[in-house]
PyMOL Python script that loads the backbone (N, CA, C, O; Angstrom):
from pymol import cmd

cmd.read_pdbstr("""\
ATOM      1  N   MET A   1       0.839  -1.134  -0.007  1.00  0.00           N
ATOM      2  CA  MET A   1      -0.015  -0.034  -0.022  1.00  0.00           C
ATOM      3  C   MET A   1       0.876   1.291  -0.031  1.00  0.00           C
ATOM      4  O   MET A   1       1.850   1.361   0.719  1.00  0.00           O
ATOM      5  N   LYS A   2       0.583   2.195  -0.766  1.00  0.00           N
ATOM      6  CA  LYS A   2       1.278   3.447  -0.887  1.00  0.00           C
ATOM      7  C   LYS A   2       0.945   4.382   0.279  1.00  0.00           C
ATOM      8  O   LYS A   2      -0.142   4.346   0.856  1.00  0.00           O
ATOM      9  N   SER A   3       1.933   5.217   0.592  1.00  0.00           N
ATOM     10  CA  SER A   3       1.656   6.192   1.691  1.00  0.00           C
ATOM     11  C   SER A   3       0.807   7.295   1.138  1.00  0.00           C
ATOM     12  O   SER A   3       0.889   7.599  -0.051  1.00  0.00           O
ATOM     13  N   ILE A   4      -0.009   7.904   1.965  1.00  0.00           N
ATOM     14  CA  ILE A   4      -0.786   9.061   1.589  1.00  0.00           C
ATOM     15  C   ILE A   4       0.031  10.348   1.823  1.00  0.00           C
ATOM     16  O   ILE A   4       0.547  10.599   2.912  1.00  0.00           O
ATOM     17  N   SER A   5       0.116  11.100   0.811  1.00  0.00           N
ATOM     18  CA  SER A   5       0.945  12.310   0.894  1.00  0.00           C
ATOM     19  C   SER A   5       0.252  13.534   1.465  1.00  0.00           C
ATOM     20  O   SER A   5      -0.975  13.573   1.554  1.00  0.00           O
ATOM     21  N   LEU A   6       1.030  14.528   1.848  1.00  0.00           N
ATOM     22  CA  LEU A   6       0.491  15.750   2.432  1.00  0.00           C
ATOM     23  C   LEU A   6      -0.334  16.480   1.298  1.00  0.00           C
ATOM     24  O   LEU A   6      -1.370  17.085   1.575  1.00  0.00           O
ATOM     25  N   GLU A   7       0.146  16.404   0.049  1.00  0.00           N
ATOM     26  CA  GLU A   7      -0.545  16.986  -1.046  1.00  0.00           C
ATOM     27  C   GLU A   7      -1.977  16.385  -1.210  1.00  0.00           C
ATOM     28  O   GLU A   7      -2.965  17.089  -1.420  1.00  0.00           O
ATOM     29  N   GLU A   8      -2.007  15.036  -1.098  1.00  0.00           N
ATOM     30  CA  GLU A   8      -3.350  14.318  -1.262  1.00  0.00           C
ATOM     31  C   GLU A   8      -4.246  14.786  -0.072  1.00  0.00           C
ATOM     32  O   GLU A   8      -5.434  15.028  -0.282  1.00  0.00           O
ATOM     33  N   TYR A   9      -3.745  14.908   1.080  1.00  0.00           N
ATOM     34  CA  TYR A   9      -4.469  15.308   2.259  1.00  0.00           C
ATOM     35  C   TYR A   9      -5.098  16.726   2.113  1.00  0.00           C
ATOM     36  O   TYR A   9      -6.264  16.961   2.430  1.00  0.00           O
ATOM     37  N   ALA A  10      -4.263  17.622   1.626  1.00  0.00           N
ATOM     38  CA  ALA A  10      -4.647  19.040   1.453  1.00  0.00           C
ATOM     39  C   ALA A  10      -5.680  19.272   0.418  1.00  0.00           C
ATOM     40  O   ALA A  10      -6.410  20.262   0.479  1.00  0.00           O
ATOM     41  N   MET A  11      -5.775  18.314  -0.617  1.00  0.00           N
ATOM     42  CA  MET A  11      -6.822  18.335  -1.669  1.00  0.00           C
ATOM     43  C   MET A  11      -6.829  19.699  -2.362  1.00  0.00           C
ATOM     44  O   MET A  11      -7.907  20.139  -2.763  1.00  0.00           O
ATOM     45  N   GLY A  12      -5.725  20.384  -2.527  1.00  0.00           N
ATOM     46  CA  GLY A  12      -5.689  21.664  -3.234  1.00  0.00           C
ATOM     47  C   GLY A  12      -6.205  22.805  -2.408  1.00  0.00           C
ATOM     48  O   GLY A  12      -6.149  23.950  -2.856  1.00  0.00           O
ATOM     49  N   ARG A  13      -6.727  22.539  -1.174  1.00  0.00           N
ATOM     50  CA  ARG A  13      -7.226  23.609  -0.363  1.00  0.00           C
ATOM     51  C   ARG A  13      -6.135  24.387   0.308  1.00  0.00           C
ATOM     52  O   ARG A  13      -6.394  25.469   0.835  1.00  0.00           O
ATOM     53  N   ASP A  14      -4.940  23.889   0.313  1.00  0.00           N
ATOM     54  CA  ASP A  14      -3.824  24.582   0.917  1.00  0.00           C
ATOM     55  C   ASP A  14      -3.563  25.840   0.068  1.00  0.00           C
ATOM     56  O   ASP A  14      -3.163  26.865   0.621  1.00  0.00           O
ATOM     57  N   LYS A  15      -3.779  25.792  -1.264  1.00  0.00           N
ATOM     58  CA  LYS A  15      -3.564  26.947  -2.125  1.00  0.00           C
ATOM     59  C   LYS A  15      -4.715  27.949  -2.010  1.00  0.00           C
ATOM     60  O   LYS A  15      -4.493  29.154  -2.135  1.00  0.00           O
ATOM     61  N   LEU A  16      -5.908  27.484  -1.780  1.00  0.00           N
ATOM     62  CA  LEU A  16      -7.143  28.313  -1.742  1.00  0.00           C
ATOM     63  C   LEU A  16      -7.263  29.034  -0.380  1.00  0.00           C
ATOM     64  O   LEU A  16      -7.779  30.146  -0.268  1.00  0.00           O
ATOM     65  N   TYR A  17      -6.756  28.330   0.636  1.00  0.00           N
ATOM     66  CA  TYR A  17      -6.876  28.860   2.000  1.00  0.00           C
ATOM     67  C   TYR A  17      -5.556  28.819   2.768  1.00  0.00           C
ATOM     68  O   TYR A  17      -5.432  28.161   3.801  1.00  0.00           O
ATOM     69  N   PRO A  18      -4.521  29.583   2.198  1.00  0.00           N
ATOM     70  CA  PRO A  18      -3.186  29.389   2.729  1.00  0.00           C
ATOM     71  C   PRO A  18      -3.018  29.735   4.218  1.00  0.00           C
ATOM     72  O   PRO A  18      -2.239  29.084   4.915  1.00  0.00           O
ATOM     73  N   GLU A  19      -3.721  30.726   4.698  1.00  0.00           N
ATOM     74  CA  GLU A  19      -3.588  31.104   6.128  1.00  0.00           C
ATOM     75  C   GLU A  19      -4.040  29.999   7.035  1.00  0.00           C
ATOM     76  O   GLU A  19      -3.371  29.699   8.024  1.00  0.00           O
ATOM     77  N   GLU A  20      -5.187  29.370   6.720  1.00  0.00           N
ATOM     78  CA  GLU A  20      -5.672  28.308   7.495  1.00  0.00           C
ATOM     79  C   GLU A  20      -4.762  27.068   7.404  1.00  0.00           C
ATOM     80  O   GLU A  20      -4.503  26.393   8.400  1.00  0.00           O
ATOM     81  N   TRP A  21      -4.294  26.795   6.192  1.00  0.00           N
ATOM     82  CA  TRP A  21      -3.412  25.707   5.940  1.00  0.00           C
ATOM     83  C   TRP A  21      -2.104  25.844   6.736  1.00  0.00           C
ATOM     84  O   TRP A  21      -1.622  24.846   7.273  1.00  0.00           O
ATOM     85  N   GLU A  22      -1.543  26.987   6.824  1.00  0.00           N
ATOM     86  CA  GLU A  22      -0.286  27.158   7.562  1.00  0.00           C
ATOM     87  C   GLU A  22      -0.440  26.799   9.006  1.00  0.00           C
ATOM     88  O   GLU A  22       0.510  26.301   9.611  1.00  0.00           O
ATOM     89  N   LYS A  23      -1.671  27.042   9.632  1.00  0.00           N
ATOM     90  CA  LYS A  23      -1.994  26.637  10.961  1.00  0.00           C
ATOM     91  C   LYS A  23      -2.195  25.195  11.056  1.00  0.00           C
ATOM     92  O   LYS A  23      -1.758  24.616  12.051  1.00  0.00           O
ATOM     93  N   ALA A  24      -2.821  24.523  10.115  1.00  0.00           N
ATOM     94  CA  ALA A  24      -3.190  23.158  10.155  1.00  0.00           C
ATOM     95  C   ALA A  24      -1.984  22.214   9.707  1.00  0.00           C
ATOM     96  O   ALA A  24      -1.910  21.078  10.177  1.00  0.00           O
ATOM     97  N   LYS A  25      -1.112  22.651   8.866  1.00  0.00           N
ATOM     98  CA  LYS A  25      -0.054  21.934   8.248  1.00  0.00           C
ATOM     99  C   LYS A  25       0.770  21.098   9.284  1.00  0.00           C
ATOM    100  O   LYS A  25       0.987  19.905   9.073  1.00  0.00           O
ATOM    101  N   PRO A  26       1.214  21.720  10.378  1.00  0.00           N
ATOM    102  CA  PRO A  26       2.031  20.868  11.338  1.00  0.00           C
ATOM    103  C   PRO A  26       1.194  19.702  11.906  1.00  0.00           C
ATOM    104  O   PRO A  26       1.726  18.607  12.089  1.00  0.00           O
ATOM    105  N   ASN A  27      -0.067  19.914  12.179  1.00  0.00           N
ATOM    106  CA  ASN A  27      -0.828  18.817  12.636  1.00  0.00           C
ATOM    107  C   ASN A  27      -1.108  17.825  11.621  1.00  0.00           C
ATOM    108  O   ASN A  27      -1.213  16.639  11.931  1.00  0.00           O
ATOM    109  N   ALA A  28      -1.248  18.262  10.327  1.00  0.00           N
ATOM    110  CA  ALA A  28      -1.446  17.289   9.258  1.00  0.00           C
ATOM    111  C   ALA A  28      -0.238  16.410   9.032  1.00  0.00           C
ATOM    112  O   ALA A  28      -0.366  15.224   8.727  1.00  0.00           O
ATOM    113  N   GLU A  29       0.998  17.028   9.191  1.00  0.00           N
ATOM    114  CA  GLU A  29       2.204  16.224   8.995  1.00  0.00           C
ATOM    115  C   GLU A  29       2.293  15.198  10.071  1.00  0.00           C
ATOM    116  O   GLU A  29       2.691  14.070   9.778  1.00  0.00           O
ATOM    117  N   LEU A  30       1.945  15.505  11.330  1.00  0.00           N
ATOM    118  CA  LEU A  30       2.011  14.476  12.426  1.00  0.00           C
ATOM    119  C   LEU A  30       0.918  13.458  12.205  1.00  0.00           C
ATOM    120  O   LEU A  30       1.171  12.266  12.381  1.00  0.00           O
ATOM    121  N   PHE A  31      -0.269  13.850  11.833  1.00  0.00           N
ATOM    122  CA  PHE A  31      -1.396  12.942  11.540  1.00  0.00           C
ATOM    123  C   PHE A  31      -1.043  11.954  10.480  1.00  0.00           C
ATOM    124  O   PHE A  31      -1.220  10.747  10.639  1.00  0.00           O
ATOM    125  N   LEU A  32      -0.520  12.499   9.349  1.00  0.00           N
ATOM    126  CA  LEU A  32      -0.170  11.526   8.212  1.00  0.00           C
ATOM    127  C   LEU A  32       0.925  10.642   8.642  1.00  0.00           C
ATOM    128  O   LEU A  32       0.843   9.453   8.335  1.00  0.00           O
ATOM    129  N   SER A  33       1.971  11.075   9.332  1.00  0.00           N
ATOM    130  CA  SER A  33       2.969  10.231   9.814  1.00  0.00           C
ATOM    131  C   SER A  33       2.442   9.002  10.570  1.00  0.00           C
ATOM    132  O   SER A  33       2.792   7.857  10.283  1.00  0.00           O
ATOM    133  N   ALA A  34       1.586   9.305  11.548  1.00  0.00           N
ATOM    134  CA  ALA A  34       0.953   8.247  12.348  1.00  0.00           C
ATOM    135  C   ALA A  34       0.065   7.367  11.509  1.00  0.00           C
ATOM    136  O   ALA A  34       0.124   6.143  11.621  1.00  0.00           O
ATOM    137  N   LEU A  35      -0.771   7.975  10.657  1.00  0.00           N
ATOM    138  CA  LEU A  35      -1.678   7.242   9.808  1.00  0.00           C
ATOM    139  C   LEU A  35      -0.904   6.286   8.848  1.00  0.00           C
ATOM    140  O   LEU A  35      -1.237   5.106   8.739  1.00  0.00           O
ATOM    141  N   ASN A  36       0.115   6.816   8.170  1.00  0.00           N
ATOM    142  CA  ASN A  36       0.861   6.011   7.199  1.00  0.00           C
ATOM    143  C   ASN A  36       1.568   4.941   7.969  1.00  0.00           C
ATOM    144  O   ASN A  36       1.684   3.840   7.431  1.00  0.00           O
ATOM    145  N   GLY A  37       2.052   5.136   9.160  1.00  0.00           N
ATOM    146  CA  GLY A  37       2.735   4.133   9.913  1.00  0.00           C
ATOM    147  C   GLY A  37       1.751   3.020  10.280  1.00  0.00           C
ATOM    148  O   GLY A  37       2.057   1.835  10.153  1.00  0.00           O
ATOM    149  N   LEU A  38       0.591   3.418  10.727  1.00  0.00           N
ATOM    150  CA  LEU A  38      -0.493   2.445  11.082  1.00  0.00           C
ATOM    151  C   LEU A  38      -0.841   1.567   9.809  1.00  0.00           C
ATOM    152  O   LEU A  38      -0.869   0.338   9.884  1.00  0.00           O
ATOM    153  N   LEU A  39      -1.094   2.227   8.689  1.00  0.00           N
ATOM    154  CA  LEU A  39      -1.475   1.567   7.509  1.00  0.00           C
ATOM    155  C   LEU A  39      -0.344   0.564   7.065  1.00  0.00           C
ATOM    156  O   LEU A  39      -0.654  -0.536   6.606  1.00  0.00           O
ATOM    157  N   GLN A  40       0.867   0.921   7.195  1.00  0.00           N
ATOM    158  CA  GLN A  40       1.973   0.042   6.805  1.00  0.00           C
ATOM    159  C   GLN A  40       2.066  -1.139   7.799  1.00  0.00           C
ATOM    160  O   GLN A  40       2.398  -2.259   7.410  1.00  0.00           O
ATOM    161  N   ASP A  41       1.774  -0.874   9.062  1.00  0.00           N
ATOM    162  CA  ASP A  41       1.834  -1.996  10.070  1.00  0.00           C
ATOM    163  C   ASP A  41       0.654  -2.992   9.866  1.00  0.00           C
ATOM    164  O   ASP A  41       0.783  -4.190  10.114  1.00  0.00           O
ATOM    165  N   LEU A  42      -0.460  -2.462   9.421  1.00  0.00           N
ATOM    166  CA  LEU A  42      -1.625  -3.287   9.107  1.00  0.00           C
ATOM    167  C   LEU A  42      -1.431  -4.135   7.852  1.00  0.00           C
ATOM    168  O   LEU A  42      -2.007  -5.215   7.715  1.00  0.00           O
ATOM    169  N   LYS A  43      -0.596  -3.614   6.930  1.00  0.00           N
ATOM    170  CA  LYS A  43      -0.401  -4.312   5.642  1.00  0.00           C
ATOM    171  C   LYS A  43      -1.669  -4.597   4.907  1.00  0.00           C
ATOM    172  O   LYS A  43      -1.888  -5.697   4.401  1.00  0.00           O
ATOM    173  N   LEU A  44      -2.518  -3.571   4.853  1.00  0.00           N
ATOM    174  CA  LEU A  44      -3.771  -3.646   4.108  1.00  0.00           C
ATOM    175  C   LEU A  44      -3.466  -3.765   2.600  1.00  0.00           C
ATOM    176  O   LEU A  44      -2.611  -3.055   2.070  1.00  0.00           O
ATOM    177  N   PRO A  45      -4.162  -4.650   1.946  1.00  0.00           N
ATOM    178  CA  PRO A  45      -3.960  -4.750   0.494  1.00  0.00           C
ATOM    179  C   PRO A  45      -4.857  -3.761  -0.300  1.00  0.00           C
ATOM    180  O   PRO A  45      -5.105  -3.982  -1.486  1.00  0.00           O
ATOM    181  N   TYR A  46      -5.333  -2.699   0.331  1.00  0.00           N
ATOM    182  CA  TYR A  46      -6.223  -1.779  -0.345  1.00  0.00           C
ATOM    183  C   TYR A  46      -5.498  -0.501  -0.643  1.00  0.00           C
ATOM    184  O   TYR A  46      -4.546  -0.147   0.053  1.00  0.00           O
ATOM    185  N   ASP A  47      -5.925   0.193  -1.657  1.00  0.00           N
ATOM    186  CA  ASP A  47      -5.494   1.501  -1.981  1.00  0.00           C
ATOM    187  C   ASP A  47      -6.485   2.513  -1.313  1.00  0.00           C
ATOM    188  O   ASP A  47      -7.675   2.491  -1.626  1.00  0.00           O
ATOM    189  N   LEU A  48      -6.025   3.348  -0.445  1.00  0.00           N
ATOM    190  CA  LEU A  48      -6.856   4.218   0.326  1.00  0.00           C
ATOM    191  C   LEU A  48      -6.443   5.655  -0.115  1.00  0.00           C
ATOM    192  O   LEU A  48      -5.299   5.944  -0.466  1.00  0.00           O
ATOM    193  N   SER A  49      -7.436   6.481  -0.065  1.00  0.00           N
ATOM    194  CA  SER A  49      -7.193   7.896  -0.300  1.00  0.00           C
ATOM    195  C   SER A  49      -8.174   8.704   0.511  1.00  0.00           C
ATOM    196  O   SER A  49      -9.080   8.116   1.102  1.00  0.00           O
ATOM    197  N   PHE A  50      -8.052  10.017   0.576  1.00  0.00           N
ATOM    198  CA  PHE A  50      -8.956  10.871   1.346  1.00  0.00           C
ATOM    199  C   PHE A  50     -10.178  11.214   0.509  1.00  0.00           C
ATOM    200  O   PHE A  50     -10.061  11.700  -0.616  1.00  0.00           O
ATOM    201  N   SER A  51     -11.312  10.964   1.053  1.00  0.00           N
ATOM    202  CA  SER A  51     -12.571  11.534   0.456  1.00  0.00           C
ATOM    203  C   SER A  51     -12.730  12.957   0.927  1.00  0.00           C
ATOM    204  O   SER A  51     -13.282  13.822   0.246  1.00  0.00           O
ATOM    205  N   SER A  52     -12.204  13.164   2.165  1.00  0.00           N
ATOM    206  CA  SER A  52     -12.276  14.494   2.742  1.00  0.00           C
ATOM    207  C   SER A  52     -11.083  14.650   3.657  1.00  0.00           C
ATOM    208  O   SER A  52     -11.032  14.060   4.736  1.00  0.00           O
ATOM    209  N   GLY A  53     -10.134  15.440   3.225  1.00  0.00           N
ATOM    210  CA  GLY A  53      -8.881  15.645   4.066  1.00  0.00           C
ATOM    211  C   GLY A  53      -8.978  16.972   4.791  1.00  0.00           C
ATOM    212  O   GLY A  53      -9.923  17.198   5.546  1.00  0.00           O
ATOM    213  N   PHE A  54      -8.027  17.841   4.576  1.00  0.00           N
ATOM    214  CA  PHE A  54      -8.054  19.158   5.183  1.00  0.00           C
ATOM    215  C   PHE A  54      -9.352  19.910   4.851  1.00  0.00           C
ATOM    216  O   PHE A  54      -9.723  19.997   3.681  1.00  0.00           O
ATOM    217  N   ARG A  55      -9.998  20.418   5.792  1.00  0.00           N
ATOM    218  CA  ARG A  55     -11.357  21.101   5.575  1.00  0.00           C
ATOM    219  C   ARG A  55     -11.271  22.520   6.144  1.00  0.00           C
ATOM    220  O   ARG A  55     -11.407  22.666   7.359  1.00  0.00           O
ATOM    221  N   PRO A  56     -11.052  23.584   5.344  1.00  0.00           N
ATOM    222  CA  PRO A  56     -11.027  24.884   5.842  1.00  0.00           C
ATOM    223  C   PRO A  56     -12.453  25.270   6.425  1.00  0.00           C
ATOM    224  O   PRO A  56     -13.457  24.643   6.087  1.00  0.00           O
ATOM    225  N   LEU A  57     -12.492  26.229   7.229  1.00  0.00           N
ATOM    226  CA  LEU A  57     -13.712  26.637   7.958  1.00  0.00           C
ATOM    227  C   LEU A  57     -14.851  26.897   7.016  1.00  0.00           C
ATOM    228  O   LEU A  57     -15.975  26.471   7.282  1.00  0.00           O
ATOM    229  N   VAL A  58     -14.599  27.591   5.912  1.00  0.00           N
ATOM    230  CA  VAL A  58     -15.698  27.927   4.984  1.00  0.00           C
ATOM    231  C   VAL A  58     -16.347  26.600   4.535  1.00  0.00           C
ATOM    232  O   VAL A  58     -17.570  26.553   4.401  1.00  0.00           O
ATOM    233  N   ILE A  59     -15.618  25.583   4.311  1.00  0.00           N
ATOM    234  CA  ILE A  59     -16.151  24.287   3.899  1.00  0.00           C
ATOM    235  C   ILE A  59     -16.748  23.528   5.046  1.00  0.00           C
ATOM    236  O   ILE A  59     -17.821  22.938   4.930  1.00  0.00           O
ATOM    237  N   ASN A  60     -16.037  23.547   6.171  1.00  0.00           N
ATOM    238  CA  ASN A  60     -16.447  22.907   7.403  1.00  0.00           C
ATOM    239  C   ASN A  60     -17.875  23.416   7.856  1.00  0.00           C
ATOM    240  O   ASN A  60     -18.715  22.624   8.285  1.00  0.00           O
ATOM    241  N   ASN A  61     -18.109  24.761   7.743  1.00  0.00           N
ATOM    242  CA  ASN A  61     -19.345  25.335   8.154  1.00  0.00           C
ATOM    243  C   ASN A  61     -20.491  24.879   7.344  1.00  0.00           C
ATOM    244  O   ASN A  61     -21.635  25.043   7.769  1.00  0.00           O
ATOM    245  N   LYS A  62     -20.244  24.276   6.120  1.00  0.00           N
ATOM    246  CA  LYS A  62     -21.312  23.748   5.292  1.00  0.00           C
ATOM    247  C   LYS A  62     -21.643  22.341   5.565  1.00  0.00           C
ATOM    248  O   LYS A  62     -22.610  21.798   5.031  1.00  0.00           O
ATOM    249  N   VAL A  63     -20.831  21.722   6.416  1.00  0.00           N
ATOM    250  CA  VAL A  63     -21.053  20.281   6.696  1.00  0.00           C
ATOM    251  C   VAL A  63     -21.989  20.204   7.938  1.00  0.00           C
ATOM    252  O   VAL A  63     -21.715  20.725   9.019  1.00  0.00           O
ATOM    253  N   SER A  64     -23.102  19.513   7.677  1.00  0.00           N
ATOM    254  CA  SER A  64     -24.177  19.399   8.697  1.00  0.00           C
ATOM    255  C   SER A  64     -23.601  18.703   9.919  1.00  0.00           C
ATOM    256  O   SER A  64     -23.024  17.622   9.800  1.00  0.00           O
ATOM    257  N   GLY A  65     -23.746  19.298  11.070  1.00  0.00           N
ATOM    258  CA  GLY A  65     -23.312  18.768  12.365  1.00  0.00           C
ATOM    259  C   GLY A  65     -21.808  18.897  12.716  1.00  0.00           C
ATOM    260  O   GLY A  65     -21.358  18.454  13.773  1.00  0.00           O
ATOM    261  N   ALA A  66     -21.062  19.514  11.799  1.00  0.00           N
ATOM    262  CA  ALA A  66     -19.597  19.676  11.949  1.00  0.00           C
ATOM    263  C   ALA A  66     -19.305  20.655  13.115  1.00  0.00           C
ATOM    264  O   ALA A  66     -19.951  21.697  13.224  1.00  0.00           O
ATOM    265  N   SER A  67     -18.404  20.338  13.916  1.00  0.00           N
ATOM    266  CA  SER A  67     -18.031  21.205  15.019  1.00  0.00           C
ATOM    267  C   SER A  67     -17.124  22.323  14.446  1.00  0.00           C
ATOM    268  O   SER A  67     -16.373  22.118  13.493  1.00  0.00           O
ATOM    269  N   LYS A  68     -17.233  23.525  15.081  1.00  0.00           N
ATOM    270  CA  LYS A  68     -16.292  24.595  14.732  1.00  0.00           C
ATOM    271  C   LYS A  68     -14.883  24.294  15.053  1.00  0.00           C
ATOM    272  O   LYS A  68     -13.976  24.924  14.508  1.00  0.00           O
ATOM    273  N   ALA A  69     -14.658  23.363  15.911  1.00  0.00           N
ATOM    274  CA  ALA A  69     -13.315  22.881  16.325  1.00  0.00           C
ATOM    275  C   ALA A  69     -13.054  21.506  15.646  1.00  0.00           C
ATOM    276  O   ALA A  69     -12.382  20.655  16.228  1.00  0.00           O
ATOM    277  N   SER A  70     -13.558  21.302  14.477  1.00  0.00           N
ATOM    278  CA  SER A  70     -13.464  20.094  13.722  1.00  0.00           C
ATOM    279  C   SER A  70     -12.033  19.673  13.540  1.00  0.00           C
ATOM    280  O   SER A  70     -11.201  20.496  13.160  1.00  0.00           O
ATOM    281  N   TYR A  71     -11.707  18.403  13.801  1.00  0.00           N
ATOM    282  CA  TYR A  71     -10.307  17.888  13.571  1.00  0.00           C
ATOM    283  C   TYR A  71      -9.849  17.996  12.065  1.00  0.00           C
ATOM    284  O   TYR A  71      -8.677  18.283  11.822  1.00  0.00           O
ATOM    285  N   PRO A  72     -10.716  17.782  11.097  1.00  0.00           N
ATOM    286  CA  PRO A  72     -10.222  18.034   9.752  1.00  0.00           C
ATOM    287  C   PRO A  72      -9.861  19.539   9.493  1.00  0.00           C
ATOM    288  O   PRO A  72      -8.982  19.793   8.670  1.00  0.00           O
ATOM    289  N   ALA A  73     -10.475  20.498  10.132  1.00  0.00           N
ATOM    290  CA  ALA A  73     -10.144  21.841   9.956  1.00  0.00           C
ATOM    291  C   ALA A  73      -8.839  22.191  10.547  1.00  0.00           C
ATOM    292  O   ALA A  73      -8.160  23.119  10.105  1.00  0.00           O
ATOM    293  N   SER A  74      -8.479  21.444  11.557  1.00  0.00           N
ATOM    294  CA  SER A  74      -7.187  21.715  12.231  1.00  0.00           C
ATOM    295  C   SER A  74      -6.018  20.800  11.753  1.00  0.00           C
ATOM    296  O   SER A  74      -4.894  20.898  12.246  1.00  0.00           O
ATOM    297  N   GLY A  75      -6.330  19.901  10.770  1.00  0.00           N
ATOM    298  CA  GLY A  75      -5.318  19.075  10.160  1.00  0.00           C
ATOM    299  C   GLY A  75      -5.095  17.795  11.002  1.00  0.00           C
ATOM    300  O   GLY A  75      -4.043  17.169  10.877  1.00  0.00           O
ATOM    301  N   LYS A  76      -6.042  17.403  11.837  1.00  0.00           N
ATOM    302  CA  LYS A  76      -5.894  16.216  12.716  1.00  0.00           C
ATOM    303  C   LYS A  76      -6.684  14.985  12.333  1.00  0.00           C
ATOM    304  O   LYS A  76      -6.616  13.947  12.991  1.00  0.00           O
ATOM    305  N   ALA A  77      -7.458  15.126  11.222  1.00  0.00           N
ATOM    306  CA  ALA A  77      -8.248  13.975  10.823  1.00  0.00           C
ATOM    307  C   ALA A  77      -8.673  14.141   9.432  1.00  0.00           C
ATOM    308  O   ALA A  77      -8.460  15.180   8.809  1.00  0.00           O
ATOM    309  N   GLY A  78      -9.302  13.076   8.920  1.00  0.00           N
ATOM    310  CA  GLY A  78      -9.903  13.107   7.524  1.00  0.00           C
ATOM    311  C   GLY A  78     -10.640  11.865   7.325  1.00  0.00           C
ATOM    312  O   GLY A  78     -10.600  10.972   8.172  1.00  0.00           O
ATOM    313  N   ASP A  79     -11.327  11.765   6.218  1.00  0.00           N
ATOM    314  CA  ASP A  79     -12.156  10.558   5.920  1.00  0.00           C
ATOM    315  C   ASP A  79     -11.472   9.758   4.747  1.00  0.00           C
ATOM    316  O   ASP A  79     -11.155  10.295   3.685  1.00  0.00           O
ATOM    317  N   LEU A  80     -11.291   8.536   5.010  1.00  0.00           N
ATOM    318  CA  LEU A  80     -10.622   7.681   4.047  1.00  0.00           C
ATOM    319  C   LEU A  80     -11.604   6.960   3.158  1.00  0.00           C
ATOM    320  O   LEU A  80     -12.712   6.667   3.608  1.00  0.00           O
ATOM    321  N   LYS A  81     -11.277   6.670   1.976  1.00  0.00           N
ATOM    322  CA  LYS A  81     -12.075   5.807   1.068  1.00  0.00           C
ATOM    323  C   LYS A  81     -11.231   4.775   0.467  1.00  0.00           C
ATOM    324  O   LYS A  81     -10.045   4.983   0.209  1.00  0.00           O
ATOM    325  N   ASP A  82     -11.840   3.635   0.234  1.00  0.00           N
ATOM    326  CA  ASP A  82     -11.173   2.503  -0.429  1.00  0.00           C
ATOM    327  C   ASP A  82     -11.416   2.611  -1.916  1.00  0.00           C
ATOM    328  O   ASP A  82     -12.528   2.421  -2.410  1.00  0.00           O
ATOM    329  N   LEU A  83     -10.329   2.924  -2.620  1.00  0.00           N
ATOM    330  CA  LEU A  83     -10.415   3.302  -4.056  1.00  0.00           C
ATOM    331  C   LEU A  83     -10.959   2.160  -4.965  1.00  0.00           C
ATOM    332  O   LEU A  83     -11.532   2.404  -6.026  1.00  0.00           O
ATOM    333  N   ASN A  84     -10.748   0.898  -4.492  1.00  0.00           N
ATOM    334  CA  ASN A  84     -11.164  -0.211  -5.351  1.00  0.00           C
ATOM    335  C   ASN A  84     -12.385  -0.928  -4.819  1.00  0.00           C
ATOM    336  O   ASN A  84     -12.791  -1.931  -5.404  1.00  0.00           O
ATOM    337  N   GLY A  85     -13.008  -0.450  -3.705  1.00  0.00           N
ATOM    338  CA  GLY A  85     -14.123  -1.042  -3.133  1.00  0.00           C
ATOM    339  C   GLY A  85     -13.897  -2.397  -2.529  1.00  0.00           C
ATOM    340  O   GLY A  85     -14.879  -3.107  -2.313  1.00  0.00           O
ATOM    341  N   GLN A  86     -12.727  -2.805  -2.247  1.00  0.00           N
ATOM    342  CA  GLN A  86     -12.372  -4.153  -1.726  1.00  0.00           C
ATOM    343  C   GLN A  86     -12.676  -4.211  -0.178  1.00  0.00           C
ATOM    344  O   GLN A  86     -13.156  -5.231   0.317  1.00  0.00           O
ATOM    345  N   PHE A  87     -12.406  -3.178   0.517  1.00  0.00           N
ATOM    346  CA  PHE A  87     -12.457  -3.180   1.984  1.00  0.00           C
ATOM    347  C   PHE A  87     -13.832  -3.659   2.438  1.00  0.00           C
ATOM    348  O   PHE A  87     -13.943  -4.558   3.272  1.00  0.00           O
ATOM    349  N   LYS A  88     -14.865  -3.056   1.889  1.00  0.00           N
ATOM    350  CA  LYS A  88     -16.271  -3.404   2.338  1.00  0.00           C
ATOM    351  C   LYS A  88     -16.559  -4.912   2.064  1.00  0.00           C
ATOM    352  O   LYS A  88     -17.357  -5.513   2.784  1.00  0.00           O
ATOM    353  N   ASP A  89     -15.947  -5.503   1.078  1.00  0.00           N
ATOM    354  CA  ASP A  89     -16.222  -6.825   0.740  1.00  0.00           C
ATOM    355  C   ASP A  89     -15.598  -7.823   1.732  1.00  0.00           C
ATOM    356  O   ASP A  89     -15.996  -8.988   1.742  1.00  0.00           O
ATOM    357  N   ASP A  90     -14.676  -7.420   2.528  1.00  0.00           N
ATOM    358  CA  ASP A  90     -13.970  -8.192   3.528  1.00  0.00           C
ATOM    359  C   ASP A  90     -14.601  -8.226   4.893  1.00  0.00           C
ATOM    360  O   ASP A  90     -14.278  -9.049   5.749  1.00  0.00           O
ATOM    361  N   PHE A  91     -15.562  -7.247   5.068  1.00  0.00           N
ATOM    362  CA  PHE A  91     -16.150  -7.079   6.418  1.00  0.00           C
ATOM    363  C   PHE A  91     -17.615  -7.175   6.404  1.00  0.00           C
ATOM    364  O   PHE A  91     -18.251  -7.056   7.451  1.00  0.00           O
TER     365      PHE A  91
END
""", "prot")
cmd.dss("prot")
cmd.show_as("cartoon", "prot")
cmd.util.cbc("prot")
cmd.orient("prot")
């Protein structure tokens, strides 16, 4: 399984919301380091990517039920998706 890059996590939003990204980026780097380490340890045969990575406040505020202190807004979380649809077949 390939590692998930900071660029994939930012989803282009780093360029659209640079001030928010600068605050979130250190957290995102730590989060991705831990996540990629976990994924490597699990040796999953799936290709995963983010369906929702970094989420600036303007986007976060449009998400129903999202907290203003949302972890994706601070670079500490994101939603993964199985690119090939294999994961759901195994569970």
